[in-house]
N, C-alpha and C positions, 0 to 999 in steps of 0.2 A: 147318584144317590139311591141305595137301596132301600126302599119301605117295608117285602113284604117279612111278616115275622113269623116266629115258629114258637110252639110250644112248646117247651124242654115235658119230659113228658112224664116225669115224678114230680112237678110242682104243679100247683090249682096254675089255671090259666092267665091269672091276671099275674103269673111269674111268666110271662112270654121275656123271653131276653130277643133284640133287635138283629137281624139278620145281619148286619151290616157288619155285626163284630166275628161273625163266622163266614165270610162271604161264601158263596157256591163250594160248600162243605156239610157235610149231616153234621146235626147237634153235639155240642161234646157228650160224652156219656156221664153220667149223674147219679148219683147216690143220697140217699139220708145216712150219718153214722149218729148212733143212739151216745156213743162214749162224748161227740162234742155239745148233745140238750146236757148232761150231765153237769160241766161245767157250771150251766146256768143256775141247776140247781140246788149242787153244792152252794152254791153261792145264796141259795135264795131268795133267787128274783127267775124274771123269765124273758127270754131275749131269742136270738138267732143268728147264725154265724155261718156265712158261704164261702167257700173260697173256689176259686175257678185253679187248676195247676194250669197251669198252659201248655207246658212241654207234653204234661200225661192226655191234654185234654180233656180235664175230666172236671167237673163239679161237684163240690162235697157240699155236701149242708146238715144245720144239725135240728131244721123244724120245717116240714114242708108247708103248714099253711102261711107263717110267718114271715117266711123270706118271698113271699109276694103282697104284703100288704105293703102299701102307701102310707109312710110316714112323715111327718114335717122332717129337712133336710138335716134345720138350724147351722150350729158353722161349719157342716161340710161344705158347705156352699161356698163358702170363703175359696174353694177351689175353683168351681167356674167364676165364681167373681173376679178372684185374680185374674184368670186367662180373659175375661172380656173387659177388663180392667184394661189391662197391656194389648191387647188388641185392639181395643177402640183411642189411645194415647191418653184414658184420663190419668194412666199412670207411663210414664217412658221407660224409666230406672228401676227396680222395684230393689234399690241400696241408695238411691239415690233422693229421690222424692221424698219428699219430707207433710206428714201431717201433720199439722202442729195439732196439741193439746189444749182442746176448748175450755180446759180451767173448772170443769165440773168431775168433782169428788166424786168415787165410785169404789165399789165393793172391792174388785180385785185391783188391787195395787198398781199391779206390771200395767194395768190399762193408760195409769192416770199421767201420760211424758207424751213429748213426740215419738209420729213412730213413722215405720218408711215402710214398704211394702213387704219386706221380707221379715223382720220383728212385730210386725201385726200380727202375720198370722201366726209365728210360733209361740206369741201366746194369745192367740184366738180374740183380737180387742175388736169385740164386736160394735163401738162406736166409727173405728175407722173403717169396718166394711160398709155402715150404714153411711157415712160421709161418701166412702167409692160408688156405693149405688145412687145415691143422688146424682152423682157428677155423672154416672153414664145415660142413668133418664129412663122413663117406661119404655119408651121408642125403642132405644136399642138395647136395653136391657131384652124385651121380651123378642128381638130379632135372635139374639143370641143363643136365650133357651131355647127359641126353636129351631135354632142351628144345630144344637146337642143334641135335641129329641131329649132333654133333659124331665124325667119324670113326667107329672102329667104336662107341663108347661104352662100351669096357671100360678101367674107372678100378681094375683090378686090380692088385696090387704094391705096395699100402702109400698112405695118402691123399697122403703128401705124399712119394712117386717113381714114382706109376705114369704119367708125363708125358714121367719122364726114364729111368726104368728098368724100365718095368713094362707092363702090356700095351695102352696106350692105342696106337693107329696111326690116321695118317693120310694121305691122300694129297694132292697135290697141287692136284688138281682139285677134293675135298671142300673143302682151303683156301679155294681161289678163291671155291668157293659160300660158306662162312662168314663172309669175309672182305667180302664182296660184299653180303650179307645184313648186318653191322656197316654197312658204307658208306650203306646205303640206309634205315640204321634199324628195318630189316627183322624183326629178330632178337624174339624173346615175351616181350620185358620192357620195363621203363620205356624210354623215348627218353630220360629223366637219364643212366641208368647208361651208354647207349650214346654219347652225346654228351661223354660224361666223360671214357671210355676213347677215342674217337676224337680228343677234343684234348690225352690227355697220352704218345699215339704218339709215338714219337721224328720226328722233322722232319729229312730230307734235301733241300738245296734243288740245283736243277740248272737253270742260269740260268732262266728264266721260271715253270719247274715244280716244284711239289711232292712228293716221295716222305712219306707217313706211313708207316712199316713197323715191323715186328717182326724181330728174327732169330733163332740158335736154334743149336744145337749139342749133339750128346749124346756124352755120353763115350768115352774111348776104347774100353770096351770095350763099348759099345754101337754103336762102329764110328765115332766120329770124324761124325757127318752133318752139316753145317749146314745151315740155313734161312737164307730172308729171305720174308714172305710180308707185303702192304698194298695201299695202292697209291698212284696216281700222278692226279695233277691237273694238265693243261696247258691254261687257261683254265678255258672250258665241259670239258673232255673229258677222261672219266677211265678208267683202264686197270685192271686189277684183277689182283694179278698171284703166280705165289709158286715160287719158286727152290729147291731142294735139291740138291745136290752134294758127291761124298765129300772129305775132309777131311785127309790125313793128315798135311799139313804144316800149318806154322804161316801160311806167306804163303796155302796155300788160305783157312784162317782169316779171313787180311787180304781177301782178295779177294771174299769173296761183295758186298757193297753195290754196287763197284764192276763186279764181274760181272753184276750185277742192271741195273745203269745201264747199262749196254753195251747186253745185252737189250732194256733198255725203248726206248733208241734205235733199235734197228733195228728193231724195228716202230710206232716213229714218237709214240710215249709221253712221251715226251722231249724 
């Protein structure tokens, strides 16, 4: 396993992308585009979008500094959490294993029911994934977060809280590296687990393009940070992306996907 890291010339050193994503080749070309930043200012918020155009071997970003700043992953951690659940056998089948509703009424009505892994990721059911994390346990969770080289790899703060309000941090460049390894089935786990998680990721269709992505949103006490990470498929062309943005208002939360689509359209990915 390669451990050497290189620094993208355009980004701050903190935004170094692990070299295993581009083994034995030069770093991808990279650039900042002001047109991408304008989408955030037009919406009255701050954020960043980073897209890795695989076939062009090009990384495009809207913000130099923020692209390398680690943040709580919030529900984007449902991607690695799902992988770990399947790999450890905590979930054997994403469509058959059922997590019964605990009977606690929560503000998001879609959470107040029994769920499979597929239905839970579709509605981003936090209580289900907290139960999954508890069943995985601290030791196995740390093992796989280390194997994935996921963000700062710090799961302090509680086994069912570390990605929501604890110590885990990941920046957009690191999100892209992780998601791209899933897209390529290059993570150090079984292909089956990666195939299944790629299959259950929420899908949005835009014309002849398909976007597979997971959203995330931290609590107000953690700054109301919104995420959207995944990849877009336009014919044979793939673009891996990560967006995060400040979401002080409901309209910002609701705009995460539409803003992502606008940024992807700007760089010709959809």
